[in-house]
C-alpha positions as CSV (number, residue, x, y, z in Angstrom):
1,M,24.9,18.2,-18.4
2,E,25.6,19.3,-14.8
3,I,21.9,19.9,-14.2
4,A,21.0,16.3,-15.4
5,A,23.7,14.8,-13.2
6,T,22.4,16.7,-10.2
7,R,18.8,15.7,-10.8
8,Q,19.9,12.0,-11.2
9,S,21.8,12.2,-7.9
10,T,18.8,13.8,-6.1
11,F,16.4,11.1,-7.5
12,Y,18.5,8.2,-6.3
13,K,19.1,9.8,-2.9
14,D,15.4,10.5,-2.4
15,M,14.5,7.0,-3.6
16,F,16.9,5.4,-1.1
17,R,15.6,7.6,1.7
18,L,12.0,6.6,1.1
19,A,12.5,3.0,-0.1
20,L,14.9,1.8,2.7
21,P,12.3,2.1,5.6
22,I,9.6,0.5,3.4
23,V,11.9,-2.4,2.5
24,I,12.7,-2.9,6.1
25,Q,9.0,-3.0,6.9
26,N,8.4,-5.5,4.2
27,L,11.3,-7.6,5.4
28,I,9.8,-7.7,8.9
29,T,6.4,-8.6,7.5
30,T,8.1,-11.4,5.6
31,A,9.8,-12.4,8.8
32,V,6.5,-12.7,10.6
33,S,5.1,-14.9,7.8
34,S,8.3,-17.0,7.9
35,A,7.9,-17.4,11.7
36,D,4.3,-18.5,11.3
37,V,5.4,-21.1,8.7
38,I,8.4,-22.4,10.8
39,M,6.5,-22.6,14.1
40,L,3.3,-24.1,12.7
41,G,5.5,-26.5,10.6
42,W,7.0,-27.7,13.9
43,V,3.5,-28.3,15.3
44,S,2.3,-30.4,12.4
45,Q,1.7,-30.2,8.6
46,T,-2.0,-30.0,9.3
47,A,-1.5,-26.9,11.4
48,L,0.7,-25.4,8.7
49,S,-1.8,-26.1,5.9
50,A,-4.8,-24.9,7.9
51,G,-3.0,-21.7,8.9
52,S,-2.0,-21.0,5.3
53,L,-5.5,-21.4,4.0
54,A,-7.2,-19.5,6.8
55,S,-4.7,-16.6,6.3
56,Q,-6.0,-16.2,2.8
57,I,-8.9,-14.2,4.3
58,M,-6.3,-11.7,5.7
59,F,-4.5,-11.8,2.4
60,I,-7.7,-10.7,0.6
61,L,-8.4,-8.0,3.3
62,N,-4.8,-6.7,2.9
63,L,-5.5,-6.3,-0.8
64,V,-8.6,-4.2,0.1
65,Y,-6.3,-2.1,2.3
66,S,-3.8,-1.8,-0.5
67,G,-6.6,-0.6,-2.9
68,I,-7.7,2.0,-0.4
69,A,-4.1,3.0,0.3
70,S,-3.5,3.4,-3.4
71,G,-6.3,5.9,-3.6
72,V,-4.9,7.7,-0.5
73,I,-1.4,7.8,-1.9
74,M,-2.3,8.8,-5.4
75,L,-4.2,11.9,-4.2
76,A,-2.3,12.7,-1.0
77,A,1.2,12.5,-2.6
78,Q,0.2,15.0,-5.3
79,Y,-1.5,17.3,-2.7
80,W,1.6,17.0,-0.6
81,G,3.5,18.4,-3.6
82,K,1.2,21.4,-3.3
83,Q,1.5,21.4,0.5
84,D,-2.3,21.3,0.8
85,T,-2.5,19.5,4.2
86,E,-6.2,20.2,4.9
87,T,-7.2,18.3,1.8
88,I,-4.9,15.4,2.8
89,E,-6.7,15.2,6.1
90,R,-10.0,14.9,4.2
91,I,-8.5,12.2,2.0
92,M,-7.5,10.2,5.0
93,G,-11.0,10.5,6.5
94,I,-12.5,9.2,3.3
95,G,-10.1,6.2,3.2
96,M,-10.9,5.3,6.8
97,R,-14.7,5.5,6.2
98,L,-14.4,2.9,3.4
99,S,-11.8,0.8,5.3
100,I,-14.0,0.6,8.5
101,L,-17.1,-0.5,6.5
102,I,-15.3,-3.3,4.6
103,S,-13.4,-4.5,7.6
104,S,-16.6,-4.7,9.6
105,L,-18.0,-7.1,7.0
106,F,-14.9,-9.3,7.1
107,F,-15.1,-9.2,10.9
108,V,-18.7,-10.6,10.9
109,L,-17.8,-13.3,8.4
110,A,-14.7,-14.5,10.2
111,C,-16.1,-14.4,13.7
112,F,-19.6,-15.7,13.0
113,F,-19.3,-17.8,9.8
114,P,-15.7,-19.1,9.8
115,G,-16.6,-22.6,8.6
116,L,-18.2,-21.1,5.5
117,L,-15.0,-19.2,4.7
118,M,-12.8,-22.3,5.1
119,V,-15.0,-24.4,2.8
120,I,-14.2,-22.0,0.0
121,F,-10.5,-22.9,0.2
122,T,-10.6,-26.6,1.0
123,S,-12.8,-29.7,1.2
124,D,-10.5,-31.4,3.8
125,Q,-12.6,-31.5,7.0
126,E,-9.4,-31.7,9.2
127,L,-8.1,-28.5,7.7
128,I,-11.6,-26.8,8.1
129,T,-11.8,-27.8,11.7
130,A,-8.3,-26.5,12.5
131,G,-8.9,-23.2,10.7
132,I,-12.3,-22.2,12.3
133,P,-10.9,-21.1,15.8
134,Y,-8.1,-19.2,14.1
135,L,-10.6,-17.1,12.1
136,R,-12.8,-16.4,15.1
137,I,-10.0,-14.8,17.0
138,V,-8.1,-13.1,14.2
139,G,-11.3,-11.5,12.9
140,I,-11.1,-9.0,15.7
141,S,-7.8,-7.7,14.4
142,Y,-9.6,-6.6,11.2
143,L,-11.3,-3.8,13.1
144,F,-7.9,-2.6,14.5
145,M,-6.3,-2.6,11.0
146,S,-9.2,-0.7,9.4
147,I,-7.9,2.5,11.1
148,S,-4.2,1.9,11.5
149,Q,-3.5,0.9,7.9
150,V,-5.0,4.0,6.4
151,Y,-3.3,6.2,9.0
152,L,0.1,4.7,8.2
153,C,-0.3,4.9,4.5
154,T,-1.2,8.6,4.8
155,M,2.0,9.1,6.8
156,R,4.0,7.4,4.1
157,S,2.4,9.6,1.4
158,I,3.7,12.7,3.2
159,E,7.2,11.1,3.5
160,R,7.0,10.0,7.2
161,V,8.2,6.6,6.2
162,I,10.4,6.1,9.2
163,F,7.5,6.6,11.6
164,A,5.3,4.3,9.6
165,T,8.0,1.6,9.4
166,A,8.9,1.9,13.2
167,T,5.2,1.5,14.1
168,N,4.7,-1.5,11.9
169,A,8.0,-3.0,12.9
170,S,7.1,-2.8,16.6
171,A,3.8,-4.5,16.0
172,L,5.3,-7.2,13.8
173,G,8.2,-7.8,16.2
174,L,5.7,-8.3,19.0
175,N,3.8,-10.7,16.8
176,I,6.8,-12.9,16.4
177,V,7.5,-13.0,20.1
178,L,3.9,-13.7,21.0
179,N,3.7,-16.4,18.3
180,A,6.5,-18.3,20.1
181,V,4.9,-17.8,23.5
182,F,1.4,-18.9,22.5
183,I,2.2,-21.6,20.0
184,F,4.6,-23.5,22.2
185,G,3.2,-22.5,25.6
186,L,6.2,-20.6,27.0
187,F,6.3,-19.1,30.5
188,G,3.8,-21.6,31.8
189,L,1.1,-20.9,29.3
190,P,-0.8,-23.8,27.6
191,K,0.3,-24.8,24.1
192,M,-2.2,-23.2,21.7
193,G,-0.9,-24.1,18.2
194,I,-2.7,-22.4,15.4
195,V,-5.0,-20.5,17.9
196,G,-1.8,-18.9,19.3
197,V,-1.0,-17.4,15.9
198,A,-4.4,-15.8,15.8
199,M,-4.1,-14.4,19.4
200,A,-0.6,-13.0,18.6
201,T,-1.8,-11.3,15.5
202,T,-4.8,-9.7,17.2
203,I,-2.7,-8.4,20.1
204,A,0.0,-7.0,17.9
205,R,-2.5,-5.2,15.7
206,G,-4.1,-3.7,18.7
207,V,-0.8,-2.3,19.9
208,E,-0.2,-0.9,16.4
209,L,-3.5,0.9,16.5
210,A,-2.7,2.3,20.0
211,I,0.6,3.7,18.6
212,C,-1.2,5.4,15.7
213,L,-3.7,7.0,18.0
214,L,-1.1,8.3,20.3
215,D,0.9,9.8,17.4
216,A,-2.3,11.4,16.1
217,C,-2.6,13.3,19.3
218,R,0.8,15.0,19.0
219,F,1.4,15.3,15.2
220,K,0.2,18.6,14.0
221,T,1.1,18.8,10.3
222,I,-1.5,16.3,9.3
223,R,-4.1,15.8,12.1
224,F,-6.4,12.8,12.4
225,R,-9.8,14.3,13.1
226,P,-12.6,11.7,13.7
227,K,-15.1,14.0,12.2
228,T,-13.4,13.7,8.8
229,I,-14.6,10.0,8.7
230,I,-18.2,11.1,8.5
231,E,-17.7,14.5,6.9
232,R,-19.1,15.0,3.4
233,H,-17.0,16.6,0.7
234,K,-18.7,15.7,-2.6
235,L,-16.0,16.8,-5.1
236,L,-13.1,15.2,-3.2
237,F,-15.0,12.0,-2.6
238,Q,-15.8,11.8,-6.3
239,D,-12.1,12.2,-7.0
240,F,-11.2,9.6,-4.4
241,I,-13.7,7.1,-5.9
242,R,-12.6,7.9,-9.5
243,Y,-9.0,7.2,-8.8
244,S,-9.1,4.7,-6.0
245,L,-12.0,2.5,-7.2
246,P,-10.0,1.1,-10.2
247,A,-7.0,0.6,-7.9
248,F,-9.3,-1.1,-5.3
249,G,-10.8,-3.2,-8.0
250,N,-7.3,-4.0,-9.3
251,E,-6.0,-5.2,-5.9
252,V,-9.2,-7.2,-5.1
253,S,-9.6,-8.8,-8.5
254,W,-5.9,-9.7,-8.6
255,G,-6.0,-10.9,-4.9
256,V,-9.1,-13.0,-5.3
257,A,-7.6,-14.5,-8.5
258,F,-4.4,-15.2,-6.6
259,S,-6.5,-16.8,-3.9
260,M,-8.1,-19.0,-6.6
261,Y,-4.6,-20.4,-7.0
262,S,-4.8,-21.5,-3.4
263,V,-8.3,-23.0,-4.1
264,I,-6.8,-25.0,-7.0
265,M,-3.9,-26.1,-4.9
266,G,-6.1,-26.8,-1.9
267,H,-8.0,-29.3,-3.9
268,L,-4.8,-30.9,-5.2
269,G,-3.9,-32.1,-1.7
270,S,-2.4,-31.0,1.6
271,D,1.1,-31.6,0.3
272,M,0.6,-29.0,-2.4
273,V,-0.8,-26.6,0.2
274,A,2.1,-27.0,2.6
275,A,4.7,-26.6,-0.2
276,N,2.9,-23.4,-1.4
277,A,2.9,-22.0,2.2
278,V,6.7,-22.1,2.2
279,V,7.1,-20.9,-1.3
280,I,5.0,-17.8,-0.6
281,V,7.6,-16.9,2.0
282,A,10.3,-17.3,-0.5
283,R,8.5,-15.2,-3.1
284,N,7.8,-12.5,-0.6
285,L,11.5,-12.3,0.3
286,G,12.5,-12.2,-3.3
287,T,10.2,-9.2,-4.1
288,V,10.6,-7.3,-0.8
289,V,13.0,-4.7,-2.3
290,C,11.0,-4.3,-5.5
291,F,7.7,-3.6,-3.7
292,G,9.5,-1.1,-1.4
293,L,10.7,0.6,-4.5
294,A,7.2,0.7,-6.0
295,N,5.8,2.4,-3.0
296,A,8.6,4.9,-2.8
297,G,8.4,5.6,-6.5
298,A,4.7,6.3,-6.4
299,I,5.2,8.8,-3.6
300,L,8.2,10.5,-5.3
301,L,6.7,10.7,-8.8
302,G,3.3,11.8,-7.4
303,K,4.9,14.6,-5.4
304,S,6.8,15.8,-8.5
305,I,3.6,15.8,-10.6
306,G,1.6,17.7,-7.9
307,A,4.4,20.3,-7.6
308,G,4.3,20.8,-11.4
309,F,7.7,19.3,-12.2
310,M,6.4,17.4,-15.2
311,D,9.6,17.6,-17.2
312,T,11.5,15.4,-14.7
313,V,8.9,12.7,-14.2
314,K,9.7,10.8,-17.5
315,E,13.4,10.7,-16.7
316,D,12.8,9.6,-13.1
317,S,10.4,6.9,-14.2
318,T,13.0,5.4,-16.5
319,R,15.5,5.4,-13.6
320,F,12.8,3.8,-11.5
321,C,12.4,0.9,-14.0
322,K,16.1,0.3,-14.2
323,I,16.4,0.0,-10.4
324,T,13.5,-2.4,-10.3
325,F,14.9,-4.6,-13.0
326,L,18.2,-5.0,-11.1
327,S,16.3,-5.7,-7.8
328,G,14.2,-8.3,-9.5
329,I,17.3,-10.2,-10.7
330,A,18.7,-9.9,-7.2
331,G,15.4,-11.3,-5.8
332,G,15.8,-14.4,-8.0
333,I,19.4,-14.9,-6.8
334,I,18.3,-14.6,-3.2
335,I,15.8,-17.4,-3.6
336,F,18.5,-19.5,-5.3
337,L,21.0,-18.9,-2.5
338,L,18.5,-19.5,0.3
339,R,17.0,-22.6,-1.3
340,P,18.5,-25.0,1.2
341,L,17.0,-22.9,4.0
342,F,13.5,-23.0,2.4
343,M,13.7,-26.7,1.9
344,N,14.2,-27.2,5.6
345,M,11.9,-24.5,6.9
346,A,9.1,-27.0,7.8
347,D,8.7,-30.7,8.4
348,L,7.2,-31.7,5.1
349,T,6.4,-35.1,3.6
350,P,8.7,-36.3,0.8
351,T,6.0,-35.5,-1.7
352,A,5.6,-31.9,-0.4
353,Q,9.4,-31.5,-0.5
354,G,9.5,-32.5,-4.1
355,Y,6.8,-30.0,-5.0
356,L,8.6,-27.3,-3.0
357,S,11.9,-27.9,-4.8
358,T,10.3,-27.3,-8.3
359,M,8.2,-24.4,-7.1
360,L,11.3,-22.6,-5.8
361,Y,13.0,-22.9,-9.2
362,I,9.9,-21.5,-10.9
363,N,9.8,-18.5,-8.5
364,M,13.5,-17.7,-9.2
365,Y,12.4,-16.1,-12.5
366,Y,8.8,-15.4,-11.6
367,V,9.8,-12.7,-9.1
368,L,11.4,-10.6,-11.9
369,G,8.1,-10.4,-13.9
370,Q,6.1,-9.7,-10.7
371,A,8.6,-6.9,-9.7
372,M,8.6,-5.1,-13.0
373,N,4.8,-5.3,-13.5
374,T,4.0,-4.2,-9.9
375,T,6.4,-1.3,-10.2
376,V,5.0,0.1,-13.4
377,I,1.3,-0.5,-12.6
378,C,1.3,0.3,-8.9
379,G,4.1,2.8,-8.8
380,I,4.4,4.7,-12.1
381,F,0.9,4.6,-13.5
382,R,-0.8,5.3,-10.2
383,S,1.5,8.2,-9.5
384,G,-0.2,10.0,-12.4
385,G,-3.7,8.9,-11.3
386,D,-3.9,6.2,-14.0
387,S,-5.3,3.2,-12.0
388,R,-8.0,2.2,-14.6
389,W,-5.6,0.8,-17.1
390,G,-3.8,-1.4,-14.6
391,F,-7.2,-2.7,-13.4
392,L,-8.3,-3.7,-16.9
393,C,-4.9,-5.3,-17.7
394,D,-4.8,-7.4,-14.5
395,F,-8.5,-8.4,-14.7
396,I,-8.2,-9.6,-18.3
397,D,-4.9,-11.4,-17.5
398,M,-6.0,-13.1,-14.3
399,W,-9.7,-13.9,-15.0
400,L,-9.6,-14.6,-18.7
401,F,-6.2,-16.3,-18.8
402,A,-4.5,-17.5,-15.6
403,V,-7.5,-18.6,-13.5
404,P,-9.3,-20.5,-16.3
405,L,-6.1,-22.1,-17.4
406,G,-5.4,-23.2,-13.8
407,F,-8.9,-24.8,-13.4
408,I,-8.8,-26.4,-16.8
409,S,-5.3,-27.9,-16.3
410,A,-6.1,-29.1,-12.8
411,F,-9.6,-30.4,-13.0
412,L,-10.4,-31.0,-16.7
413,L,-7.1,-32.1,-18.1
414,K,-5.9,-33.4,-14.7
415,L,-2.3,-32.4,-15.3
416,P,0.3,-33.2,-12.7
417,P,0.4,-30.5,-9.9
418,M,3.7,-29.0,-11.0
419,W,2.5,-28.5,-14.6
420,V,-0.6,-26.7,-13.1
421,Y,1.7,-24.5,-11.0
422,F,4.0,-23.7,-14.0
423,L,1.0,-22.7,-16.2
424,I,-0.6,-20.3,-13.6
425,C,2.9,-18.7,-13.1
426,L,2.8,-17.5,-16.7
427,D,0.4,-14.7,-15.8
428,E,3.1,-12.0,-15.2
429,F,4.8,-12.6,-18.5
430,V,1.7,-12.6,-20.7
431,K,0.8,-9.0,-19.7
432,M,4.3,-7.6,-19.8
433,P,4.4,-6.4,-23.5
434,F,1.1,-4.6,-23.1
435,I,2.3,-2.8,-19.9
436,Y,5.5,-1.6,-21.7
437,R,3.5,-0.2,-24.6
438,H,1.2,1.8,-22.3
439,Y,4.2,3.0,-20.3
440,K,5.9,4.4,-23.4
441,S,2.7,6.2,-24.4
442,Y,2.9,8.4,-21.3
443,K,-0.9,8.7,-21.2
444,W,-0.6,7.9,-17.4
445,L,1.1,11.2,-16.7
446,Q,-1.5,13.6,-15.2
447,N,-1.9,16.2,-12.5
448,I,-5.1,15.2,-10.6
449,T,-5.1,17.9,-7.9
450,R,-7.7,20.7,-7.6
451,D,-7.7,24.1,-6.0
452,F,-10.1,24.0,-3.0
């Protein structure tokens, strides 16, 4: 009895130690998104809508980074449990190789074919014209992030969450300040509007990369060696692809499907786009704690599995789910309490305000489903190397249910916009029973390390 109580105490202490910095980082990220919405909302509704649609490219790229980071964390956390730092360095190099290749493709598309990207999300020529210069500038930041994001996720996987959070917070804090300077033309600079947002993002990501490179020169436990980016390690690369590819596919298929929601709303009018830009901020705020817990849980459980403490993982995963459930309820309450703030965050038309009001009510319960599913799929299942099941689950749910339902309801049945939004927000609850069944089977619980 005493041992169990001690183990529970240690779990909650370790979870808090890892989750708090990640939650703070997520809060700062949400603050930057909120600042973009507020500042562009003051410029014009067109600037707000164009910025929201153009930023979907960054949203998709961030999902690519999340997929690569999942592969890094799945493997690195378990090897950290074995204290095999040399293998972790190789894992980081593999992650960077993939990240740089994909980011370079996005860079070329954003900088040289921005109009083509904007047409995917909207047919409104005014929004397309406003979004083109944004993409041309922000595309440069993709190259910076290709290195910094993989480096930071590796640091998190070895429990250097305070450094990762401080680095990211510095960049995002600078982003907010530069947003104000460039958008409104402070200190004698010209007013740049949406272009100012792109410049602020690019400069901030450049600073973030510089901090990572400076840290890499002094941190000796896990060293960033450029040669690992091109170094060949067949068996480890096969492991990385085996476990990260489904996670990568999961993030991208889910993210592209989620972007399809923006496509649907983009063709329902600029009022719907503007309302959705605000509600995304509300949803991010409502799930900020849950996603921090998911990341921390994946690291903690993965480390325990790699160290061979299989008997404690089941108990810890149950505690993990309980914490997430409570944080999901808290997220819905936060959206409810801050509803007046969200309603006045941007200068919206009466129609857009009406949409926003209903969308906020829907998200009060939607965040609970999103929190629970993300925690189990991205936190618990992936800690044991089981990324394939989550990929199949999300792919079927999003592409065979939610996205077709959204297009049918919007363009075939021509339902009112709020009915369309309600229907596509059923996605998290449709898959929940299947996720719970797989969780209770414990087939996800595996040690995926090797002895090199």
